[in-house]
N, C-alpha and C positions, 0 to 999 in steps of 0.2 A: 649418210654415210658420213664415218667419225675415221680421219686418216690419222692411225693410232700410231704410226713412226716410216720413216719413210725408208727405202732400199734403195740406196742408192746406185750402186753396184750393177742391179739387174735394169735391163734396158728399159722406157720408158713406154707403156701403153700407146700403143696409136692410133687410140678412140677419143672422142672430144671429150677433158676434163668434165667428172663431173662435180659440182659446187661440192665444199665439204669444210669438216669445223679442225682449224689446225689446234690441235690440244698441246701445251706442254709437256714435255717427257719426262719434268722433274715435278716433286712434288707427290704426295699419298692420297691427296682428296678428292681435289678438284676435278678431276678427270672420272671418278666414278661413276656419277648418276650420268654422264651423259656414254658410259660404257652399259650402262643397265638400260636406259631410254634404244641403245641400238640392237642390244640383245631382244628385248621387247619387239623393234619392227622382226627382226630376222626369225623370231619363233612365230611370231601369226603371221609371215608369209611363206615359212617351211612347213607348216602347218594346213594353209590354204593351198600352196599347191599338191599336197598329199590329198586334200579330201574332196577337191576340184579337178584332179588330173583329166580324168577321161573329158571332162567340159573343155578344162583348156588346150586340150591336145586336138579333139574336134574341132573346136569351133574357132577358137584362137589359134593354132597353128603351134605351141609349146612346143617347143627345140629340147633336146637331153641337154644339150651342151647349157641352156639357159638355168636348167635344175643343178647341174654340174657349176655351173657360176653361183647361183647360191649355198650350195655348200661349200663352196671353196672360200667366199666370204666369212662362212661361220667359223670353219677353220683357219679362217685368219685371224678373227676376234678371239678364237679361243688361245693362240698363237699370243698375242698380243695382251692379252689378259696374263699370260704368263711373265711375261718380258715384266710388265707393272707390278706386279705381286710378289714376283720369285715363288708363284705355289707350281712346283712341277706336277703336279697331277690335273695341272689343264692341257700339260705337251699332250699326257693323253686320249686328253677330250678332242686336239686340232687332229690330233691322227688319226682315232675314228674316222672324222670325217675327210679327211683328205685321202685314206685306205678306200673309202666306200665309194669315194668319185670313181678313183681307179678298178676296183670289183665291178663297179657296175658299170665300165664303161660309158661317163654320163660326156670324156668329150672325144670320143670315138667320131662321131660325123662332121667333127669340125675341121678336119685333112679333107674332106670331098667338098667346102665352099670354097669360093673365088674370096674369100678376106683374110688378107692376113693379121687383121686385128684378132681375130678369132682363134689364127692360131697361135698369136704371141698370148692373149689368156692362159691357151694350157702349158704353154713353154714356163711364164709364170708360176704356173701351177707345180709345174714340175717342181720348180728351183724350191720354191717353199715346203711340197713336201720335204723335199730333201735335207731342209734346214732342221724341221720338228727331226726326221729319223736321224738326223747324225744326234742330236741329243739328248736321243732316247736310245743311244748306239744303237741302232737295228742295220748294222754295217751290211750284212749281207742282201736285206730290202735296198740300201742304199746305191749299191754295187746296179742291182739290177735295174733302177729307179734311172743310174747316172745312163748304161745303156742305152732305155728306155731315151730318155733325154735328148743322147747323142743321136741316135736316128730320129727325133723329131726334128732337130735344126738341122740336120742333112737335108731332109726333106724340104722341111722348110725354105731353106737359103736354094735351093733347085728350082723350087715355085716359085718364087717369087722376086723379085730385084729388089732389097727393100736398102734403109741406110744402117741396119741394125743388124746385119752378117755377122759383122768381125764382133761386137758386142757379147753376142749371145755366143759364139765360139769362144770368148775369153770368159767369158761365166764357166763353160764346158771346161774347161782347163783349169780353172781355179779350182773345183767342186772334185777334179780329179787328182790335184795335188793333194789337198785338203785330203782326201781319202787315203793318199797315200802315205802321210807324214807321221804316220806311229812307227817311230825307230824297229818296234819290238814284235812279233808275232808272238802267239800262245797256239800251240798246235798240239791236235791229240795222235796216239799212238797211229790214226788212220790219214794224220797230215791234215785235216779239217780245220780249219782256224777257229777257233774258240776268242770270244768277246766276253770284256769283264766291261764291270762297270767302276769307276775310281769316286761315284757319289755315296756320303757320308753313309753307314746302315748300320743297322742293329749290331752292338757290339766291336764296331769296326775303331772304337778310339774307348784308352783307357779309363775305366771307370777313377772316378776320386776315391781316394782309400782313408778310410776312418786316420785324425790326424793330419792328411795334410791341410795347410791355410791357406786359401786363397780369394780371390776377390769373387763377386757375386754378378758383374757385370757382365752382359751378352752385347754378341754380336748382331745390331740389327738393322745398319745399313753397308753396302760396301760400294766402291764405283772401281769399275775395271775398265780403263783406259789402254788401248795398243794402239801404238804409233811407230814402229818399227819397221824400217825400210827392208822390200823385198820379202818380208815374211809370208808365207803361205797364209791366204786367208779367201772367205768365202761368206758372201752375202753380212758385211760389216762385223764377219768375228775373224779374229788373227787368230791362230792355232794359240797363242797364248794366253788371250783372252778364253776360247774356248775350253783348255783347260783348266784354268784358273775357276769360271762360273760352274762346272763340275765339282771342283773340290770344296765348294760352298754351298753345295744343296745335297741333301739327302736323296735317299730311294724315291722317285716321284711311285703314287699309290695312287689308283682308277678310287674316284669321288665315290662314297657308299651310295647318294642321292642319285649317280648316273649311270639307265642302264646303257648298255655301249652299244643300242639299236640307233644308227644315223637318224637323224630327225629329233632325236628329245635336247631339247637343250637344258644345263642344269638351272636349277631356280639360285643356287649358288652365287652366281655371275651378280647378285646384287648383296648378299652375305656372304663373302668370302670365307671358310673355316681360318681356326687360328694359324699364323703364318708361324709355322717353324724355320722355315727359312728366311737367311737376313735379306731384306731387300736390295736389288742390284740396280744401278744402273750400267749400263754397255756403252763404251764408247770409244768409237771408232775413228783413229786421226780427227780429235775433236782440237776448236782450237783453245790459248789459252783463256778467252771469255767463256766457250763455251765449260771450261774445266771447272773455273771460277763460278759457273753460274750454279750447275750441277751439287760441287761442294760445299754453296752456300745453302742452296735449297736439303741436305741432306743435314746440316751443320744445325740447321732451323729448326726442323722436325725430328731432331732425332732425341728419344727418350728419355727419360730419368735411370740412370745406371746402365746404358749402352757405350755401344763404341760403334764409329765410325773407320771401315778399312777404306785404306786405300791401294790399289794395287797400278802401278806403273809398269808396263813393260813398254818400252821408247829409245828411242835410238838418243845417244848423250852427247850433251852440249859441254864445251869442257872450257876450263875457267883461266879466269886473266887477271886474279887476285886472290885475297882474303877473307873476305866476309863471308856473310851471309848471302849476298848476291854477285861475289866473284869467285864461287865454288865449281861454277856451271851448273847442273842440271839436266831433264829431259827435255826434249822437244815437244812440243805441239805443235798442229797444223798450221800453216800459215795460209792454206787456199781463200781461207772469206776473210782475210783480214786486208782489204784494198783500199786503197785512198784514191779517188780519181783514175779507177779501171787499171791501178797496179798497185802490186807488192808492197809494203812499204820495206824500205832497206837502211840499217845502220848509216850514218853516216862516216863514223869514223869506229876505230877498232875500240877506244874507250869507253863505248857505252857498251849499253849490257845488251845481249840478244832477247829482242822483247817476244819472241816466239817461244821461250824456254821457260818451264816450271820450276823454279829456283827454289834449295830449301826456304827461301824467309818469305815466300810467297805462301806456305801452309802455316805459319806460324801463326798465326789470328784463329786458325782449327783445334788449336791445341788446346784452347780452352775448355774441351771437352775431351774424353780418351776417344787416344786416334791409333789406329796401328797401320803402318804404311807397309809396304812391299815393293822397293827399287830394282825392277830386272833391266839394266841399261850398261851398257860401256861405261857410264860415271855416275854409277849407282854412289862411291864413294864421297860424291859431291851430299849426302845427306847423311854420312856418318861422325860429320860434326856438330846435328841438330842440336837447339836450344830449347831446353824445356823449361818455357817461362812461367806459364800458369800452375805447377804441381800436380797437373793431371796425368795420369794412364799414359807413355808415349812412348811405342816401341818402332824400331824399324827393321827391318828384314831387308839385306842388301846381297845384291847377287854379283859372282864375281865379275871382273872385268875385264880378267884376260882370261882366255881358253888355250888349251892346245890347239896347236894346226888342225890336228885330226877331227878337230871335234868344232873349229869354226864353219872348216867345209860343209857340215849339216845345218847350220845355226835359221835356214832356210827353213826346218820343218820344227820350229821351237827352240825356245830356249834350255838348255840343261837346267839352270836353275830351277824355273819354273815347274820342269817334267819332274823334279825330284817331290817337291811341293803336293806334287798331282797325284805321282804313281810312281814311289819310290824303286822300289823291286823292278820297274821298266827302264829305270833311271840310271839304275845300277846295273843291270844286264844290258844298259847301251852305251856306258862310261865302259865298258868293260868289253867293247866290241861285237858283242854278238848281235844276232840279229832277229834270234826264235828260239824257244825254249819250252821244253813237252811240259802238257796240261801237269804231271804230276808230282814234276821238277815244282814248277810255280807255286802250287798249291799249300808245296811243301818250305816254300821258298817264303809265301805270304804268312803260314803259319808263324815261323820261325818270328817274322817281323813284328806279329803281335806281340811275341814275348818282348822284343826289342823296346816297343814302346812304351810298354809297362815300366822297363827299366829305364827310360830313359826320363819318363816323367817322375818318378823316382829322385834323380839325379839333379832335376832342376826345382821340385820343391823342397827339397832335403839340403839343398847348399846354402853353408850360411851365409856365402859373399854374393848371393845375384841378385839384381835389382829388383826391387816390390814391382816394377812396374809388370815384368812377365808372369808372377805370381797373379796378379789385378787379371790379368786376360785370360790368365791359364784355366780359369774356373768356366770358359765358355766353350762347347765340343770344338767345334768349328776352329776356333784358334790354337786352342788345345793340341789338335793334331796340328798345326801350322808349324806352331812351336817346336813339336815335337819331330815333325818330317825334315825343317830346318836344322836341327841339329845334327841328327843321322845323315843329311847330305854335307856337313862341315864334317862330320868326321870320316866322311869316307874320301873326299876330296884330296883329307888331307896325307890321309896314308895310299893313294893313290902313284903309282911312280910317274906317272904322266904328269902332275901335277905339281910343279916346282917350283912356279911363283908365287909370291906372296898372293899379288894381286888374283889370284887363281882359285882362293879360299871365300866363302860369303862370310860376311861381315855384321853388325848389328849396332844399333844403338838401343837402347845400353849395352855395352860391350858384355856377354857372356865371359861369367868366370870359366875358362878355358879348362883347370885343371881339373874342373867339377863338373863339366859337359862334354864341350869337341872332342877335347884330351883325353878324355875321361878312361883311363884301362879297362874298364870291364866292357864299356862301347867299342875299345878300339879291340878287344878280343870278340864283339860279335862281331865286328865287320871281317875281321878276318875268317868266321865261323861260315857267314854265309857265302865268302869269297871261295872258300873249298868247297863249300853246299853244291855250288855251280861252275866247281873246278876251274875257275879263274885266279887261286891264289897266287900267282907269281907276278901277276899285276901289282900287286899293293907289297908294300915294306911287311914285313913278319915282327919285327923290331922296329919301334919308334925311331931308336936313333940312328938305325940306317939312315934316313931321310935329312938328317941334318947332320 
């Protein structure tokens, strides 16, 4: 058995530990042979139980939950293969196995046995199935699974007096809050909720136009880090991490070589198709040493003409000086940095916060193209970044202060990340609306595509823009992030609630504001969108009114 990745938030199985090989979660190559062999073993095991089911049933007493456990492991392998490769197609394969387990009631008989460890297997299956469904935006099914999980946990806690009752109730609370985190519902005329996807789809990003001079860099690796206190999370994914990882993926497709029938394992486990998504590492509350280890691994393996993206969604650590290590930064976890069983503390205030990721910590990695997004209460620590090596470098920085009405919603995710993930949802949310009719949503999305194209022209035609923005503009994912960043900045500058200059996003290098975030055409488009949604009273119709 290969232990692909731990899920620290799921209560541990109460069975004896199985000998396993702990593979490092970083690096692109060293794990593939182990995964290939594991797929081979499970392929043979699955085919064997299919061919000899009757003998296994009658002579050896094979239980249906045991078949379900094998199917669950295969689903888990596909899910972890998705985590390792960023191939969204593998999510569909994981889903097909998890779905078959439920449809065929493989775990149904577990509840009749007086063995709590078997019920835990069923609960863990539900939790994993929910994660896959969340990532595939199958929200109607997620709600059904959460209801079933709630019933299973209630029965489990009533039947068995175990130590993990509170932990499972916490899992249930977390997933319920996660499902309810979306601030805006899209409704049909019959008030049915419409599920939308925000992954990159065909035609979703403005194409490069003739005459546009942009770089040929491609986004290859992304580190997505979540360490915000009190933010909604489930299965080591905060809501900000969940949104950002989807913003860096294309819509999943079913693998051409895979039939949808459970029991068929894809041969591409050994030879994955050409990756169209950047490789991603998802780090929930990592220590500083973990962040540096993963950054170093990505830096080392970054191909030529490629970009490393670092997304930081973390609590701010505030400054006590002026140098690259005096501006503060964002917090990393201190849970695992122990000396003699105790967390190391600063001896005096003159010392730097050792669990802080300072801007200076990133300087070594600017030897290669680096694209940084910081969503934090101290994001401005990264505003005065130094580009020491002349490589393309851009930092997109969140506001550090929000109006009080929006601060109260911070548990449900950051507004800045929401703009980078789904600008219309963010726009509607910042206007205080909680729902939108499907027809109006589609009209607003169509209008936004026009705005995207115009913003792209503003960026590429500006004569005073830093070349780093143009170097990154050639990549579709980075192009869309840059365009959404400019749109977000323009919206917040016109919104009447956002009067503090700290409430506006910033960037390093600075964008030429008259050409981009304060461009008169873009301001006109923002007001037109506001009028379309009947919220124009929330915006300054003449920008001079705001100053």
